[in-house]
Each structure stands twice: as C-alpha cells, then as structure tokens.
C-alpha positions in Angstrom: -15.2 0.7 -10.0 -13.3 -2.3 -11.0 -13.9 -5.9 -9.8 -13.0 -8.4 -12.4 -10.4 -10.5 -10.7 -11.7 -11.2 -7.2 -10.9 -7.8 -5.8 -12.8 -4.7 -6.2 -11.3 -1.2 -6.4 -12.8 2.2 -6.3 -10.7 5.1 -7.4 -11.5 8.7 -6.4 -9.6 11.7 -7.6 -9.7 15.1 -5.9 -7.2 17.6 -7.1 -3.7 16.0 -7.0 -4.8 13.2 -4.6 -5.9 9.9 -5.9 -7.5 7.5 -3.4 -7.9 3.8 -4.2 -10.3 1.8 -2.0 -9.6 -1.9 -2.0 -12.3 -4.5 -1.2 -11.8 -8.2 -0.8 -8.8 -10.4 -0.5 -5.3 -9.2 -1.5 -3.4 -12.3 -2.5 -1.6 -14.2 -5.3 -4.6 -13.9 -7.5 -5.5 -10.3 -7.0 -2.2 -8.5 -6.2 -1.3 -7.9 -9.9 -4.8 -6.5 -10.6 -4.3 -3.9 -7.8 -0.8 -3.0 -9.1 -2.4 -2.4 -12.5 -4.9 0.0 -11.0 -2.2 1.9 -9.2 -0.1 2.1 -12.4 -3.1 3.6 -14.2 -3.5 6.2 -11.4 0.2 7.1 -11.5 0.0 7.7 -15.3 -2.0 10.8 -14.3 0.8 12.0 -12.1 -1.0 12.7 -8.9 0.8 14.5 -6.1 -0.3 11.8 -3.6 -1.7 8.3 -3.8 -3.6 6.9 -0.9 -4.5 3.2 -0.8 -7.3 2.4 1.7 -7.2 -1.2 2.9 -10.0 -0.9 5.5 -12.2 -3.4 3.5 -9.4 -5.9 2.8 -10.4 -9.2 4.6 -7.2 -11.1 3.9 -3.6 -10.4 2.7 -0.9 -13.0 2.1 2.8 -12.6 1.2 1.9 -11.9 -2.5 -0.4 -9.2 -1.3 2.3 -7.6 0.8 4.6 -7.8 -2.3 2.0 -6.0 -4.3 1.9 -3.2 -1.7 5.7 -2.9 -1.9 5.5 -2.8 -5.6 2.9 0.0 -5.5 5.0 2.0 -3.1 8.1 1.6 -5.3 6.2 2.7 -8.4 4.9 5.8 -6.6 8.4 6.7 -5.4 9.7 6.4 -9.0 6.9 8.6 -10.2 7.6 11.2 -7.6 4.2 10.6 -5.9 3.7 10.5 -2.2 2.3 7.2 -1.2 0.3 6.3 1.9 -1.6 3.2 3.2 -4.7 3.8 5.3 -7.4 1.7 7.0 -5.2 -1.1 8.2 -7.5 -3.2 10.4 -6.5 -6.8 10.0 -4.1 -7.7 12.8 -2.3 -10.2 10.7 -1.6 -7.7 8.0 -0.4 -5.1 10.5 1.9 -7.7 12.0 3.4 -8.7 8.7 4.0 -5.1 7.8 5.7 -4.6 11.2 7.9 -7.7 10.8 9.0 -6.6 7.3 9.6 -3.0 8.3 7.3 -2.0 5.5 5.1 -0.1 8.0 8.0 2.3 8.6 8.4 2.9 4.8 4.8 3.8 4.5 4.8 6.1 7.5 2.6 3.9 9.6 5.0 4.1 12.5 8.2 6.0 13.2 11.6 4.4 12.7 12.9 3.4 16.1 15.6 5.8 17.4 19.0 4.3 17.8 20.0 3.6 21.3 22.4 6.3 22.5 24.9 3.6 23.6 24.8 1.6 20.4 27.7 1.7 18.0 27.6 1.2 14.3 28.6 -2.2 13.0 
C-alpha cells in the first residue's frame, strides 16, 4: 500500500492480472504518483491491468490526463487496460465528453447512422 502524496493505492497481483485500488482525490497533486504506481506494475508485464476508482472522491482534468497516460502506457506495453468502479457522476461525465470512456471499454462506440456519409 502506498499513500505518500495525498492518494493511497493498493496493488494486488493474481496471475497475469494486476489490480490497482485508488483511494482519495485524483488531481494535479496526485496524478503523477498514480502514473508511477502503474509504471511499476507494467514493468512486471501483466496481461491485464485493472484500475479501480470506486474510492476516488474527486478527479479534475489533471486526474483524467493521468488516466489517459496510464492507458497509453499499458497499450505500449501490450497490456490490456480497464477502469472499474466509476461512481462519481462528474468523473463519468468528463470521461463521456472526452470519449475516453469508449477507449476504456466503459461504453460502446456509437454506431454510424446508416444515412450518414463520411466527410
């Protein structure tokens, strides 16, 4: 368990799956710390990395940027990446607006309208 910078993380490893539980606020002050935890997990080359945000009480733009960075690092490492435990309505809305929810598999990409034409 790590909790030095205002956010607490708990990493569990089971087979090829690493789960990171996040507790506290994900913001300008804590985003880099969470990215560091994820980098350390990815060094062990897990098949899948799951980040549980159910205990995150707040997330600002810097926190969303940290989530995007973590996903990109996982993709580069060839590791499947998933977010779970999204409960804060504002965080869910920000992820929807940015389209990041689709990238993380939280919702399906909207199907193109059959009458729409490519631009």
